Backbone as JSON, one array per atom type, in Angstrom:
{
  "sequence": "MKTIDLHTPLRGYDLQQLKAGDFLTISGTIYTARDKAHKKIAELVAQQKPLPIDFTNAVIYYAGPSPAPPGMPIGAIGPTTSYRMDVYTNVMLSLGVRMLIGKGSRNSEVKKLLVNYQAVYCSSFGGAAAYLSQCVVDAHIIAFEEFGPEAMYKLTVKNFPVIVINDMYGGDLYANVQ",
  "N": [[-16.52, -5.12, 14.29], [-14.03, -2.67, 14.4], [-13.07, 0.79, 14.23], [-10.06, 2.29, 13.41], [-7.77, 4.9, 13.75], [-4.88, 5.58, 12.05], [-1.54, 6.84, 11.94], [1.15, 7.68, 9.87], [4.77, 7.63, 10.1], [4.36, 4.07, 10.35], [4.33, 2.07, 13.31], [5.44, -0.78, 15.2], [3.62, -1.36, 17.3], [1.34, -0.16, 16.32], [0.51, -1.9, 14.33], [0.18, -4.29, 15.71], [-2.26, -4.16, 17.0], [-4.11, -4.53, 15.03], [-6.64, -6.36, 13.33], [-7.93, -8.74, 11.0], [-10.58, -7.45, 9.16], [-10.86, -5.07, 10.5], [-11.63, -1.64, 10.2], [-9.85, 1.06, 8.9], [-8.53, 4.39, 9.06], [-6.12, 6.23, 7.45], [-3.6, 8.59, 7.98], [-1.06, 10.75, 6.87], [2.02, 9.87, 5.29], [1.96, 7.92, 2.37], [3.06, 5.64, -0.16], [2.87, 5.2, -3.67], [3.04, 2.33, -5.74], [3.21, 0.33, -8.5], [3.12, -2.44, -10.81], [5.4, -2.03, -12.63], [7.08, -0.38, -11.07], [7.53, -2.02, -8.84], [8.91, -4.14, -10.04], [11.22, -2.77, -10.9], [12.27, -1.91, -8.41], [12.88, -4.39, -7.27], [14.87, -5.2, -9.06], [16.83, -3.23, -8.53], [17.46, -3.9, -5.88], [18.51, -6.48, -6.26], [20.76, -5.83, -7.75], [22.15, -4.44, -5.92], [21.94, -1.65, -5.79], [21.28, 1.86, -5.09], [18.17, 2.68, -3.49], [15.01, 4.36, -4.19], [13.71, 5.41, -1.93], [13.72, 5.18, 1.69], [12.38, 2.33, 2.82], [11.58, 1.53, 5.31], [9.13, 0.85, 7.65], [7.16, 1.73, 5.91], [4.16, 2.46, 3.98], [2.74, 0.96, 1.24], [0.88, 1.61, -1.58], [-0.92, 0.07, -4.01], [-1.37, 1.55, -6.72], [-2.07, 3.7, -9.49], [-2.25, 6.93, -10.33], [-4.66, 9.02, -12.07], [-4.22, 11.91, -14.23], [-3.9, 15.05, -12.49], [-6.68, 17.13, -11.92], [-7.3, 20.66, -12.54], [-6.32, 22.58, -9.74], [-6.32, 20.49, -7.97], [-4.45, 18.03, -6.07], [-4.09, 15.54, -7.18], [-5.36, 13.15, -9.55], [-8.04, 10.78, -10.04], [-7.6, 7.92, -7.98], [-7.62, 4.94, -7.57], [-7.37, 1.58, -6.16], [-5.25, -1.01, -7.53], [-5.34, -4.4, -8.79], [-4.03, -6.69, -6.55], [-2.69, -9.2, -6.65], [-0.85, -9.29, -8.7], [1.44, -8.2, -7.68], [2.36, -10.08, -5.96], [4.64, -11.68, -6.46], [6.71, -9.94, -5.86], [6.49, -9.35, -3.21], [7.99, -10.46, -1.06], [10.49, -9.2, -1.36], [9.76, -6.49, -0.97], [8.72, -6.5, 1.68], [10.98, -7.35, 3.02], [12.51, -5.1, 2.87], [11.41, -3.51, 4.74], [8.8, -2.56, 4.53], [5.61, -2.12, 5.93], [2.88, -2.11, 5.55], [0.64, -3.01, 3.01], [-1.45, -1.96, 0.39], [-4.2, -2.59, -1.64], [-6.35, -4.25, -3.92], [-8.39, -7.16, -3.83], [-7.58, -10.69, -3.31], [-4.69, -12.3, -1.76], [-1.96, -14.58, -2.4], [-1.17, -17.78, -0.79], [1.52, -17.82, 0.0], [2.19, -15.09, 0.26], [0.53, -14.45, 2.42], [1.79, -15.92, 4.43], [4.25, -14.6, 4.48], [3.46, -12.08, 5.42], [2.86, -12.68, 8.08], [5.41, -13.58, 8.92], [6.98, -11.26, 8.59], [5.6, -9.5, 10.13], [3.59, -7.75, 9.09], [0.85, -6.09, 7.37], [-1.9, -6.57, 5.11], [-4.08, -4.57, 3.34], [-7.25, -3.59, 1.95], [-8.36, -1.16, -0.29], [-10.98, 0.77, -1.73], [-12.27, -0.41, -4.57], [-13.5, 1.09, -7.53], [-14.05, 3.49, -6.39], [-12.35, 5.57, -6.97], [-12.36, 8.37, -7.5], [-13.47, 9.39, -5.15], [-11.5, 8.53, -3.3], [-9.37, 10.11, -4.1], [-9.96, 12.53, -2.94], [-9.03, 12.28, -0.41], [-6.39, 12.75, -0.57], [-3.93, 15.0, 0.16], [-1.58, 16.06, -0.76], [0.64, 15.39, -3.48], [3.36, 13.99, -5.21], [5.7, 12.96, -7.71], [8.23, 10.66, -6.94], [10.0, 8.82, -7.91], [11.01, 6.98, -10.82], [9.79, 8.38, -12.99], [9.6, 8.04, -15.7], [7.83, 5.96, -16.04], [5.3, 6.91, -16.25], [1.91, 6.89, -15.27], [2.51, 4.77, -13.63], [4.65, 5.54, -12.17], [6.45, 6.09, -9.09], [4.78, 7.59, -6.49], [4.76, 9.96, -3.86], [2.44, 10.31, -1.46], [0.57, 12.51, 0.53], [-1.79, 11.88, 2.84], [-5.11, 12.17, 4.25], [-7.18, 10.74, 6.51], [-7.53, 8.4, 4.94], [-9.35, 5.73, 3.71], [-9.31, 2.26, 4.53], [-9.58, -1.36, 4.7], [-8.58, -3.95, 6.83], [-7.4, -6.84, 5.45], [-5.63, -9.07, 5.57], [-4.11, -9.87, 8.51], [-1.27, -9.57, 10.81], [-1.25, -11.89, 12.18], [-2.13, -14.0, 10.77], [-4.77, -13.87, 10.22], [-7.56, -13.69, 7.99], [-9.73, -11.85, 6.25], [-11.2, -12.46, 3.93], [-11.38, -15.23, 4.02], [-13.17, -15.53, 6.03], [-15.58, -14.74, 4.97], [-16.3, -16.32, 2.88]],
  "CA": [[-15.51, -4.39, 13.55], [-13.73, -1.39, 15.0], [-12.4, 1.77, 13.37], [-8.8, 2.73, 14.01], [-7.07, 5.97, 13.03], [-3.43, 5.38, 12.06], [-0.7, 7.9, 11.39], [2.45, 7.19, 9.43], [5.2, 6.26, 9.83], [3.79, 3.03, 11.2], [5.18, 1.45, 14.33], [5.02, -2.14, 15.49], [2.41, -1.41, 18.13], [0.2, 0.2, 15.47], [0.08, -3.09, 13.59], [-0.18, -5.36, 16.64], [-3.67, -4.04, 17.38], [-4.98, -4.72, 13.86], [-7.19, -7.68, 13.04], [-8.68, -8.82, 9.75], [-11.92, -6.9, 9.29], [-10.83, -3.72, 11.07], [-11.69, -0.49, 9.31], [-8.82, 2.03, 9.26], [-8.27, 5.61, 8.31], [-4.68, 6.5, 7.5], [-3.16, 9.97, 7.73], [0.39, 10.84, 6.78], [2.65, 9.56, 4.0], [1.94, 6.6, 1.76], [3.73, 5.65, -1.47], [2.28, 4.34, -4.69], [3.95, 1.5, -6.55], [2.5, -0.71, -9.24], [3.92, -3.51, -11.38], [6.71, -1.61, -13.13], [7.89, 0.11, -9.96], [7.95, -3.18, -8.04], [9.95, -4.84, -10.8], [12.43, -1.94, -10.85], [12.81, -1.97, -7.05], [13.49, -5.73, -7.12], [16.12, -5.17, -9.83], [17.79, -2.42, -7.79], [17.89, -4.69, -4.73], [19.35, -7.57, -6.77], [22.01, -5.24, -8.22], [22.69, -3.72, -4.78], [21.98, -0.23, -6.13], [20.47, 2.68, -4.18], [16.72, 2.69, -3.66], [14.49, 5.73, -4.22], [13.32, 5.85, -0.58], [13.89, 4.23, 2.78], [11.09, 1.66, 2.93], [11.33, 1.13, 6.69], [7.81, 1.22, 8.2], [6.39, 2.41, 4.87], [2.9, 1.96, 3.45], [2.75, 0.95, -0.22], [-0.46, 1.57, -2.17], [-0.88, -0.4, -5.4], [-2.24, 2.47, -7.45], [-1.5, 4.63, -10.46], [-3.26, 7.99, -10.44], [-4.91, 9.74, -13.31], [-3.7, 13.29, -14.1], [-4.59, 15.94, -11.55], [-7.47, 18.23, -12.48], [-6.88, 21.96, -12.01], [-6.58, 22.87, -8.35], [-6.29, 19.26, -7.16], [-3.1, 17.47, -6.03], [-4.02, 14.27, -7.89], [-6.62, 12.7, -10.14], [-8.6, 9.56, -9.46], [-6.51, 7.05, -7.52], [-8.16, 3.71, -7.01], [-6.4, 0.47, -6.03], [-5.17, -2.0, -8.6], [-5.37, -5.78, -8.32], [-2.81, -6.92, -5.79], [-1.97, -10.46, -6.88], [0.26, -9.07, -9.64], [2.62, -7.83, -6.9], [2.72, -11.19, -5.06], [6.01, -12.12, -6.73], [7.65, -8.95, -5.31], [6.15, -9.04, -1.82], [9.1, -10.78, -0.16], [11.49, -8.12, -1.48], [9.26, -5.26, -0.35], [8.65, -6.67, 3.13], [12.35, -7.44, 3.54], [13.01, -3.73, 2.92], [10.81, -2.84, 5.89], [7.41, -2.14, 4.3], [4.76, -2.71, 6.98], [1.49, -2.22, 5.11], [0.38, -3.02, 1.58], [-2.85, -1.63, 0.13], [-4.62, -2.84, -3.01], [-7.67, -4.88, -3.9], [-8.35, -8.58, -4.15], [-6.9, -11.57, -2.35], [-3.26, -12.6, -1.92], [-1.71, -16.02, -2.37], [-0.81, -18.32, 0.53], [2.89, -17.43, 0.32], [2.15, -13.71, 0.75], [-0.06, -14.48, 3.76], [2.86, -16.38, 5.34], [5.23, -13.52, 4.57], [2.89, -11.04, 6.29], [3.06, -13.15, 9.45], [6.86, -13.6, 9.19], [7.51, -9.89, 8.66], [4.7, -8.73, 10.97], [3.03, -6.7, 8.25], [-0.56, -6.3, 7.07], [-2.42, -6.25, 3.78], [-5.38, -3.93, 3.4], [-7.9, -3.28, 0.7], [-9.09, 0.09, -0.4], [-12.27, 0.56, -2.35], [-12.32, -0.38, -6.02], [-14.66, 1.81, -8.03], [-14.22, 4.74, -5.64], [-11.1, 6.3, -7.18], [-12.57, 9.81, -7.38], [-13.63, 9.65, -3.72], [-10.21, 8.35, -2.63], [-8.5, 11.25, -4.42], [-10.28, 13.62, -2.02], [-8.27, 12.04, 0.82], [-5.0, 13.08, -0.86], [-3.68, 16.41, 0.42], [-0.42, 16.44, -1.56], [1.17, 14.27, -4.26], [4.39, 14.27, -6.2], [6.48, 11.81, -8.16], [9.53, 10.58, -6.26], [10.89, 7.9, -8.62], [10.56, 6.29, -12.03], [8.88, 9.26, -13.73], [9.45, 7.5, -17.06], [6.76, 4.96, -16.04], [4.0, 7.57, -16.36], [1.06, 6.69, -14.1], [3.1, 3.75, -12.77], [5.76, 6.13, -11.4], [6.23, 6.07, -7.64], [4.33, 8.86, -5.93], [4.65, 10.16, -2.42], [1.15, 10.94, -1.18], [0.19, 12.88, 1.88], [-3.22, 11.57, 2.89], [-5.82, 12.45, 5.48], [-8.33, 9.85, 6.69], [-7.62, 7.5, 3.78], [-10.03, 4.55, 4.25], [-8.95, 0.9, 4.11], [-10.02, -2.45, 5.55], [-7.55, -4.97, 6.99], [-7.77, -8.13, 4.87], [-4.74, -10.06, 6.18], [-3.36, -9.28, 9.62], [0.04, -10.16, 11.07], [-1.46, -13.13, 12.94], [-2.66, -15.01, 9.86], [-6.2, -13.64, 9.99], [-7.9, -13.44, 6.59], [-11.12, -11.45, 6.15], [-11.86, -13.16, 2.82], [-11.67, -16.61, 4.45], [-14.31, -15.47, 6.94], [-16.82, -14.39, 4.27], [-16.55, -17.23, 1.75]],
  "C": [[-15.3, -3.04, 14.24], [-13.05, -0.49, 13.97], [-11.18, 2.29, 14.1], [-8.19, 3.82, 13.13], [-5.58, 5.72, 13.18], [-2.73, 6.58, 11.44], [0.65, 7.29, 11.01], [3.53, 8.14, 9.93], [4.61, 5.28, 10.83], [4.82, 2.52, 12.19], [4.62, 0.07, 14.61], [3.73, -2.21, 16.29], [1.17, -0.97, 17.37], [-0.38, -1.05, 14.82], [-0.38, -4.2, 14.51], [-1.66, -5.33, 17.01], [-4.62, -4.4, 16.24], [-5.38, -6.18, 13.67], [-7.93, -7.62, 11.71], [-10.11, -8.36, 10.0], [-11.96, -5.51, 9.89], [-10.88, -2.68, 9.97], [-10.68, 0.54, 9.8], [-8.98, 3.31, 8.48], [-6.8, 5.94, 8.53], [-4.44, 7.97, 7.19], [-1.64, 9.98, 7.76], [0.87, 10.5, 5.38], [2.41, 8.12, 3.6], [2.57, 6.74, 0.37], [2.99, 4.75, -2.43], [3.38, 3.55, -5.38], [3.1, 0.41, -7.19], [3.52, -1.68, -9.82], [5.33, -3.08, -11.8], [7.63, -1.13, -12.01], [8.39, -1.05, -9.09], [9.07, -3.94, -8.75], [11.27, -4.08, -10.73], [13.08, -1.98, -9.46], [13.51, -3.31, -6.83], [14.82, -5.8, -7.88], [17.2, -4.38, -9.09], [18.33, -3.18, -6.58], [18.86, -5.77, -5.19], [20.73, -7.06, -7.21], [22.72, -4.45, -7.11], [22.91, -2.23, -5.1], [21.09, 0.55, -5.18], [18.98, 2.64, -4.53], [16.19, 4.11, -3.61], [14.09, 6.29, -2.87], [13.79, 4.8, 0.43], [12.51, 3.62, 3.03], [10.73, 1.24, 4.36], [10.01, 1.72, 7.2], [6.9, 1.92, 7.2], [5.07, 1.7, 4.58], [2.98, 2.08, 1.94], [1.33, 0.73, -0.71], [-0.31, 1.18, -3.63], [-1.86, 0.44, -6.21], [-1.42, 3.29, -8.44], [-2.52, 5.71, -10.73], [-3.47, 8.48, -11.86], [-4.38, 11.17, -13.13], [-4.56, 14.14, -13.17], [-5.41, 16.98, -12.29], [-7.0, 19.56, -11.9], [-7.29, 22.15, -10.55], [-6.56, 21.67, -7.42], [-4.88, 18.69, -7.16], [-2.95, 16.2, -6.88], [-5.38, 13.99, -8.52], [-7.14, 11.47, -9.41], [-7.48, 8.59, -9.12], [-7.06, 5.83, -6.78], [-7.11, 2.62, -6.96], [-6.4, -0.42, -7.27], [-5.12, -3.39, -7.97], [-4.01, -6.18, -7.76], [-2.03, -8.16, -6.18], [-0.81, -10.29, -7.85], [1.55, -8.7, -8.91], [3.08, -8.96, -5.97], [4.17, -11.61, -5.24], [7.06, -11.19, -6.11], [7.46, -8.71, -3.81], [7.29, -9.35, -0.86], [10.16, -9.68, -0.18], [11.0, -6.88, -0.73], [9.2, -5.37, 1.18], [10.05, -6.76, 3.74], [13.0, -6.06, 3.63], [12.42, -2.94, 4.08], [9.4, -2.33, 5.7], [6.54, -2.86, 5.32], [3.3, -2.85, 6.58], [1.43, -2.12, 3.59], [-1.11, -2.77, 1.39], [-3.14, -1.88, -1.35], [-6.05, -3.3, -3.02], [-7.5, -6.33, -4.33], [-7.53, -9.37, -3.15], [-5.44, -11.78, -2.72], [-3.07, -14.11, -1.84], [-1.23, -16.47, -0.99], [0.6, -17.93, 0.94], [2.93, -16.0, 0.87], [1.58, -13.67, 2.16], [0.96, -14.95, 4.79], [3.9, -15.29, 5.55], [4.74, -12.39, 5.49], [3.06, -11.42, 7.76], [4.55, -13.07, 9.81], [7.43, -12.2, 9.39], [6.67, -8.98, 9.56], [4.19, -7.48, 10.25], [1.56, -7.03, 7.99], [-0.86, -5.93, 5.61], [-3.83, -5.71, 3.95], [-5.95, -3.74, 2.01], [-8.51, -1.89, 0.8], [-10.31, -0.22, -1.25], [-12.2, 0.72, -3.87], [-13.59, 0.32, -6.46], [-14.9, 3.15, -7.35], [-13.01, 5.65, -5.81], [-11.25, 7.8, -7.04], [-12.73, 10.2, -5.91], [-12.28, 9.57, -3.01], [-9.27, 9.53, -2.91], [-8.76, 12.44, -3.5], [-9.58, 13.47, -0.67], [-6.79, 12.39, 0.65], [-4.81, 14.59, -0.76], [-2.55, 16.93, -0.47], [0.09, 15.2, -2.29], [2.29, 14.76, -5.17], [5.18, 13.0, -6.51], [7.83, 11.84, -7.45], [10.5, 9.65, -6.98], [10.19, 7.35, -9.86], [9.53, 7.1, -12.83], [8.61, 8.75, -15.13], [8.34, 6.46, -17.16], [5.38, 5.58, -16.12], [3.16, 7.34, -15.12], [1.57, 5.6, -13.16], [4.36, 4.25, -12.05], [5.44, 5.98, -9.92], [5.89, 7.48, -7.19], [4.45, 8.82, -4.41], [3.34, 10.92, -2.21], [1.08, 11.33, 0.28], [-1.32, 12.74, 1.93], [-3.8, 11.95, 4.25], [-7.07, 11.59, 5.5], [-8.59, 8.97, 5.46], [-8.19, 6.16, 4.26], [-9.54, 3.23, 3.65], [-9.55, -0.1, 5.11], [-8.9, -3.47, 5.63], [-8.09, -6.29, 6.44], [-6.95, -9.24, 5.52], [-3.94, -9.38, 7.27], [-2.06, -10.05, 9.86], [-0.04, -11.46, 11.86], [-1.99, -14.26, 12.07], [-4.14, -14.87, 9.61], [-6.45, -13.22, 8.55], [-9.39, -13.12, 6.49], [-11.84, -12.23, 5.05], [-12.2, -14.6, 3.2], [-12.9, -16.64, 5.34], [-15.63, -15.22, 6.22], [-17.15, -15.35, 3.13], [-17.27, -18.46, 2.18]]
}
């Protein structure tokens, strides 16, 4: 296993080097989006309405933060279970998203989509939400404020740790450990 430092926005060559099992640290901008935000984005796409951001080469983190304590940009921000977003993955990847971050495995259709769109799925660390919040330098809501913790946040992160679970070549870390 190797450790790779990535900076956003992601580029194709950034992802081409990644293999299932690689440990990454990400610095730059990532966006949070959970169930409600994914559903809303899919509705906006279907209705051909404007989207809150340009998703080209974006990183989407399946997370909803807790309120920020005094002096901190964000509260605890651990990953949520990813399979709930499987139904929306085609829409998100078709918009240009290149990396998805959550926890847990993805279905076979999502794994095929990652290969087709040349994207990757990574896992962050469940149970380490307070630690992960220390990697967030800045955070603010950019869309769907009415969804509370499920609003879309723009996060500026430094050395945010993840592990590649599914690479763009069909590699699957979970298949290798079961």
